[in-house]
C-alpha positions in Angstrom: -40.8 40.3 -59.0 -40.2 36.8 -57.5 -37.6 34.6 -59.1 -39.5 31.6 -60.6 -36.5 29.3 -60.8 -36.2 29.0 -57.0 -39.4 26.9 -56.5 -38.4 24.6 -59.4 -34.9 24.0 -58.0 -36.4 23.3 -54.6 -38.8 20.7 -56.1 -35.9 19.1 -58.0 -33.7 18.9 -54.9 -36.5 17.4 -52.9 -37.1 14.8 -55.5 -33.4 13.8 -55.7 -33.3 13.5 -51.9 -36.4 11.4 -51.7 -35.4 9.0 -54.6 -31.7 8.8 -53.4 -32.7 8.2 -49.8 -35.1 5.4 -50.9 -32.4 3.8 -53.0 -29.8 3.9 -50.2 -32.2 2.7 -47.6 -33.5 -0.2 -49.8 -30.0 -1.1 -51.1 -28.7 -2.0 -47.7 -31.1 -4.8 -47.3 -30.4 -6.4 -50.7 -26.6 -6.8 -50.6 -26.0 -10.6 -50.5 -23.5 -12.1 -48.1 -20.3 -13.2 -49.8 -20.5 -16.8 -51.1 -18.3 -19.4 -49.5 -16.1 -21.0 -52.2 -16.5 -24.8 -51.7 -13.7 -27.1 -52.8 -13.9 -30.8 -53.2 -11.4 -33.3 -51.7 -8.2 -34.1 -53.5 -6.7 -37.5 -54.1 -3.0 -38.2 -54.8 -0.3 -40.8 -54.6 -2.3 -43.8 -55.9 -0.6 -47.1 -55.3 -1.7 -50.4 -57.0 0.3 -53.4 -55.7 1.0 -55.6 -57.5 0.6 -53.7 -60.8 0.7 -57.0 -62.7 0.3 -60.8 -62.1 1.5 -63.5 -64.4 -0.5 -66.7 -64.5 2.6 -68.8 -64.0 3.2 -67.2 -60.6 -0.2 -68.5 -59.3 -0.7 -71.7 -57.3 -3.2 -74.3 -58.5 -5.7 -73.3 -55.8 -5.7 -69.7 -57.1 -7.2 -70.9 -60.5 -10.9 -71.7 -60.2 -12.6 -72.7 -63.5 -11.3 -70.1 -65.9 -10.7 -67.4 -63.3 -7.6 -66.4 -61.4 -8.1 -65.4 -57.7 -5.8 -62.5 -57.0 -5.5 -59.9 -54.3 -4.6 -56.3 -55.3 -3.8 -53.6 -52.7 -5.0 -50.1 -53.5 -4.2 -47.0 -51.5 -4.2 -43.3 -51.9 -3.7 -40.1 -50.0 -6.9 -38.0 -49.6 -7.5 -34.5 -48.1 -10.4 -32.1 -48.0 -9.2 -28.5 -47.4 -12.6 -27.2 -46.2 -14.4 -30.2 -44.7 -14.4 -33.8 -44.0 -13.9 -36.8 -46.3 -17.1 -38.9 -46.3 -16.0 -41.7 -48.6 -13.2 -42.7 -50.9 -14.5 -44.7 -53.9 -12.6 -47.1 -56.2 -13.6 -48.4 -59.6 -11.8 -51.4 -61.2 -12.5 -51.6 -64.9 -11.3 -54.0 -67.6 -10.2 -52.3 -70.8 -12.0 -54.9 -73.0 -15.4 -54.5 -71.3 -15.8 -51.2 -69.3 -19.3 -52.3 -68.3 -17.9 -55.1 -66.1 -16.6 -52.9 -63.4 -16.1 -53.6 -59.7 -16.5 -50.7 -57.4 -16.5 -50.1 -53.7 -15.1 -47.9 -51.0 -11.6 -47.7 -49.4 -11.3 -47.5 -45.6 -9.2 -45.0 -43.7 -5.9 -46.9 -43.0 -4.0 -44.1 -41.3 -5.6 -40.7 -42.3 -4.9 -39.2 -44.7 -4.2 -42.6 -46.3 -7.2 -44.7 -47.4 -6.8 -48.2 -48.8 -7.8 -51.8 -48.9 -7.1 -55.2 -50.4 -9.4 -56.1 -53.3 -10.0 -59.9 -53.7 -10.5 -60.2 -57.5 -11.5 -63.0 -59.8 -10.1 -62.2 -63.2 -10.4 -64.1 -66.5 -7.3 -66.0 -67.6 -6.8 -63.6 -70.6 -4.3 -60.9 -71.1 -6.1 -57.8 -69.8 -5.3 -54.3 -68.6 -7.5 -53.0 -65.8 -7.9 -49.3 -65.0 -8.1 -48.5 -61.3 -9.9 -45.1 -60.6 -10.1 -43.5 -57.2 -11.9 -40.4 -56.1 -13.3 -38.9 -52.9 -16.6 -37.3 -51.8 -16.7 -34.8 -48.9 -19.4 -33.8 -46.4 -20.7 -31.2 -48.8 -21.3 -34.0 -51.4 -18.6 -32.6 -53.6 -16.1 -34.8 -55.4 -12.7 -33.6 -56.4 -10.2 -35.0 -58.8 -9.8 -38.7 -59.7 -6.5 -40.5 -60.0 -5.9 -43.6 -62.2 -3.6 -46.5 -62.1 -3.4 -49.9 -63.9 -3.3 -53.5 -63.1 -2.5 -56.2 -65.7 -3.1 -59.9 -65.8 -0.9 -61.9 -68.1 -2.0 -65.5 -68.7 0.5 -68.4 -68.7 -0.2 -69.3 -72.3 0.3 -66.2 -74.6 0.9 -68.3 -77.8 -2.4 -67.1 -79.3 -0.8 -63.6 -79.8 1.5 -64.9 -82.6 4.1 -62.2 -81.9 4.9 -62.8 -78.2 4.3 -60.8 -75.1 5.8 -57.5 -76.5 3.3 -57.5 -79.3 0.5 -57.8 -76.7 1.9 -54.9 -74.7 2.1 -52.7 -77.8 -1.5 -53.6 -78.8 -2.8 -52.9 -75.3 -1.1 -49.5 -75.0 -1.6 -48.3 -78.6 -4.0 -45.3 -79.0 -7.1 -46.0 -81.1 -6.1 -43.4 -83.7 -2.8 -45.1 -84.5 -2.8 -47.5 -87.4 
């Protein structure tokens, strides 16, 4: 009498070899290459000079109509660990009206330092301006942004009622404080 389990085991072993071989052969072609982790550029050491201007320090020719003509130097250190810095962008934004921003690019001064002098026309009112700087690299990635401040203080602050310190406290108070 012939053992009937031998042909069944042979067929099972053949099926396992055929399916396993196909899986191994097909699996080699579908393994993706490891992805390159792209990192954006980093910006540090923002300098805004001067950080404030008082109206009484300006010459008569620096006041045109109701605007003060001031120059502000902005510089920052920028690096891209896995590529090239394409551009360094600044945004100069008044706290009272964030829609009235001035923006542009900073030039390479002495890489990795980027900077420039911003010729500004600012209203003769007490105002704090936020200066934001970020960079974009050759992969179109942007990294962190750094912020600084510039403040214009008009010559006449009598409208505040409580002097310059009251203005400073109002400007820097958080919206949820009462």
